[in-house]
C-alpha positions in Angstrom: 2.8 -17.6 40.9 -0.7 -19.1 40.2 -1.0 -22.6 41.5 -4.3 -23.4 39.8 -5.7 -23.6 36.3 -9.2 -24.1 34.7 -10.6 -27.1 32.9 -13.8 -26.5 31.0 -16.9 -28.7 31.0 -16.9 -28.9 27.2 -13.6 -30.7 27.2 -15.3 -33.8 28.5 -16.9 -34.8 25.1 -13.5 -34.9 23.5 -11.7 -36.5 26.4 -14.3 -39.3 26.5 -13.2 -40.4 23.0 -9.6 -41.0 24.2 -8.1 -44.2 25.3 -6.8 -44.5 28.9 -3.2 -44.0 27.7 -4.2 -41.0 25.6 -6.1 -39.5 28.5 -3.1 -39.8 30.8 -0.9 -38.3 28.2 -3.0 -35.2 27.7 -3.6 -34.7 31.5 0.1 -35.0 32.2 0.8 -32.6 29.4 -1.5 -30.0 30.9 0.2 -30.2 34.3 3.7 -30.1 32.9 2.9 -27.1 30.7 1.3 -25.2 33.6 4.2 -26.1 36.1 7.2 -25.8 33.7 6.0 -24.0 30.6 7.5 -26.7 28.4 5.7 -27.5 25.2 4.7 -31.2 25.2 5.2 -33.7 22.4 2.3 -36.1 21.6 2.1 -39.6 20.1 -0.8 -38.9 17.8 -2.1 -36.1 15.6 -5.5 -36.3 17.4 -3.8 -35.3 20.7 -2.0 -32.5 19.0 -5.3 -31.1 17.7 -6.9 -31.3 21.2 -3.9 -29.8 22.8 -3.9 -26.7 20.5 -7.4 -25.7 21.9 -6.6 -26.5 25.5 -3.2 -24.6 25.4 -4.9 -21.4 24.0 -7.4 -21.5 26.9 -4.6 -22.0 29.4 -2.5 -19.2 28.0 -5.5 -16.8 28.0 -6.4 -17.6 31.6 -2.8 -17.2 32.7 -2.5 -13.8 31.0 -5.8 -12.6 32.6 -4.4 -13.7 36.0 -1.2 -11.8 35.4 -3.0 -8.6 34.5 -5.2 -8.9 37.6 -2.1 -9.3 39.8 -0.4 -6.3 38.2 -3.6 -4.2 38.8 -3.8 -5.2 42.4 -0.1 -4.4 42.9 -0.5 -0.9 41.5 -3.5 -0.3 43.7 -1.5 -1.5 46.7 1.4 0.9 45.9 -1.1 3.8 45.8 -2.2 3.0 49.3 -5.0 0.5 48.8 -8.3 1.1 47.1 -8.2 3.2 43.9 -9.4 6.8 43.9 -13.2 7.1 43.8 -13.6 3.8 45.6 -15.8 4.2 48.7 -13.3 2.2 50.7 -10.7 4.9 50.1 -12.9 7.8 51.4 -12.2 9.0 54.9 -15.0 8.3 57.4 -16.1 11.0 59.8 -15.7 10.4 63.5 -18.7 8.7 65.1 -19.9 7.9 68.5 -20.0 4.3 69.8 -23.7 4.0 69.4 -23.6 5.3 65.8 -20.7 2.9 65.0 -22.6 -0.1 66.5 -25.7 0.8 64.4 -23.6 0.9 61.2 -22.0 -2.4 62.1 -25.4 -4.0 62.4 -26.5 -2.5 59.1 -23.3 -3.6 57.3 -23.7 -7.2 58.6 -27.3 -7.2 57.3 -26.2 -5.9 53.9 -23.4 -8.5 53.7 -25.8 -11.3 54.5 -28.2 -10.2 51.8 -25.4 -9.8 49.2 -24.1 -13.3 50.0 -27.5 -14.8 49.6 -27.9 -13.0 46.2 -24.6 -14.4 45.0 -25.7 -17.9 45.9 -28.9 -17.5 44.0 -27.2 -15.9 40.9 -26.0 -18.3 38.2 -22.2 -18.4 37.8 -20.9 -16.3 34.9 -17.4 -17.2 33.9 -15.5 -14.2 32.4 -13.7 -16.5 30.1 -16.9 -17.7 28.3 -16.9 -15.0 25.7 -13.1 -15.2 25.2 -13.2 -18.9 24.6 -16.4 -19.1 22.6 -14.6 -19.6 19.3 -12.1 -22.2 20.5 -14.8 -24.1 22.5 -17.1 -24.2 19.4 -14.3 -25.7 17.4 -13.6 -28.2 20.2 -17.2 -29.3 20.2 -17.2 -29.8 16.4 -14.0 -31.8 16.7 -15.6 -34.1 19.4 -18.3 -35.1 16.9 -15.7 -36.6 14.5 -15.6 -40.4 14.2 -12.8 -42.2 16.1 -9.6 -42.0 14.2 -10.1 -38.4 12.8 -7.4 -37.2 10.4 -5.2 -40.2 11.0 -8.0 -42.5 9.8 -8.7 -40.5 6.7 -5.1 -40.3 5.8 -4.5 -44.0 6.3 -7.6 -44.7 4.1 -6.3 -42.4 1.4 -2.7 -43.7 1.0 -0.3 -46.4 2.4 2.8 -44.5 1.3 4.6 -43.5 4.5 6.2 -40.4 3.1 3.0 -39.1 1.7 1.1 -39.8 4.9 3.8 -37.9 6.9 3.6 -34.9 4.5 -0.2 -34.8 4.8 0.2 -34.8 8.5 2.6 -31.8 8.4 0.2 -30.0 6.0 -2.7 -30.4 8.5 -0.5 -29.2 11.3 0.2 -26.0 9.3 -3.5 -25.5 8.8 -4.2 -26.0 12.5 -1.6 -23.4 13.5 -3.3 -20.9 11.1 -6.6 -21.7 12.9 -7.8 -23.0 9.5 -8.1 -26.7 10.4 -9.9 -28.6 7.6 -13.1 -30.5 8.1 -13.2 -34.2 7.2 -15.1 -33.3 4.0 -12.6 -30.5 3.1 -9.7 -33.0 3.6 -11.4 -35.5 1.2 -11.7 -32.7 -1.4 -8.0 -32.0 -1.0 -7.3 -35.7 -1.6 -9.3 -35.4 -4.8 -7.4 -32.2 -5.8 -4.1 -34.0 -5.3 -5.3 -36.9 -7.5 -6.3 -34.4 -10.2 -3.2 -32.2 -10.1 -0.5 -34.8 -9.6 0.6 -37.7 -11.9 2.5 -39.6 -9.2 3.0 -39.9 -5.4 6.2 -37.9 -5.6 4.3 -35.0 -7.3 1.6 -35.1 -4.5 4.4 -34.8 -1.9 6.0 -31.9 -3.8 2.6 -30.1 -4.1 2.0 -30.5 -0.4 5.5 -29.3 0.5 5.0 -26.2 -1.6 1.8 -25.4 0.3 3.5 -26.0 3.7 6.5 -23.9 2.7 4.4 -21.0 1.5 1.8 -21.3 4.2 -1.0 -21.9 1.7 -4.3 -23.5 2.9 -5.0 -24.9 -0.6 -3.0 -27.1 -3.0 -1.9 -26.0 -6.4 -0.4 -27.5 -9.6 3.3 -27.8 -9.8 3.6 -25.4 -12.8 2.1 -22.6 -10.7 4.6 -19.7 -10.2 4.8 -17.1 -7.5 5.1 -14.0 -9.7 2.7 -11.3 -8.6 0.8 -14.0 -6.5 -2.0 -12.8 -4.2 -1.4 -13.4 -0.6 -1.7 -17.1 0.3 -1.7 -18.6 -3.2 0.3 -18.6 -6.5 -1.0 -16.2 -9.1 0.1 -17.5 -12.6 1.1 -20.6 -14.6 3.6 -21.1 -17.3 0.9 -21.3 -20.0 -0.2 -17.8 -21.1 -3.8 -18.8 -21.4 -4.0 -20.7 -18.1 -5.1 -19.3 -14.7 -4.3 -20.8 -11.2 -7.3 -22.3 -9.4 -8.1 -22.9 -5.7 -9.0 -26.3 -4.3 -12.6 -25.9 -5.6 -11.6 -25.3 -9.2 -12.2 -21.5 -9.2 -9.9 -19.0 -10.9 -7.8 -17.0 -8.5 -7.3 -14.0 -10.9 
């Protein structure tokens, strides 16, 4: 069992934006997840967004550690070093003088190697694996305080609509298609254009959540011969479905 985990430097920009209570909540969630494996529940959507990036890194590091342990175990079952490794080759018998000379040479090589390692910049193997998630995290850290919660609150005071918008964003986050602030404002504009009432807006959002669509579509859209991720036809013979930017899908 691994008793350690990694926290990356680029987390700090996002963590600095949290209140003391939110910071304690996310840190406790990291420890609980690593020690018990239980998925934490958070008090705000902003913390859930931050957690989605941190959890992916934790899972990736844990899987890499597991594979390393399995590889070492297999090497041990084979008698130590893998075939071809110089440590596995039998050494010819030597005299005491020859052995002493080799010991001195080995110590000198070890000292030189240690010095080279100290002078070499640290290269974390996880940097490339985490490049995508870390870039997203840095972009999220540049958002103004309040994030999605603030935009939703500014758009509507209807509690049910606000809750449905939050669930819609969660669906987008799980698809690794989290909307930017600007994209979210465009979605608000689409809802105003497509819906005649708050109830219609809620229904449109629920349809997108249910069908795992990243966009929002008019209620008269049908699912017959729909392309993957969006409806393909409307009830009117001359009408065509459009995406969130007003472009025809077919």
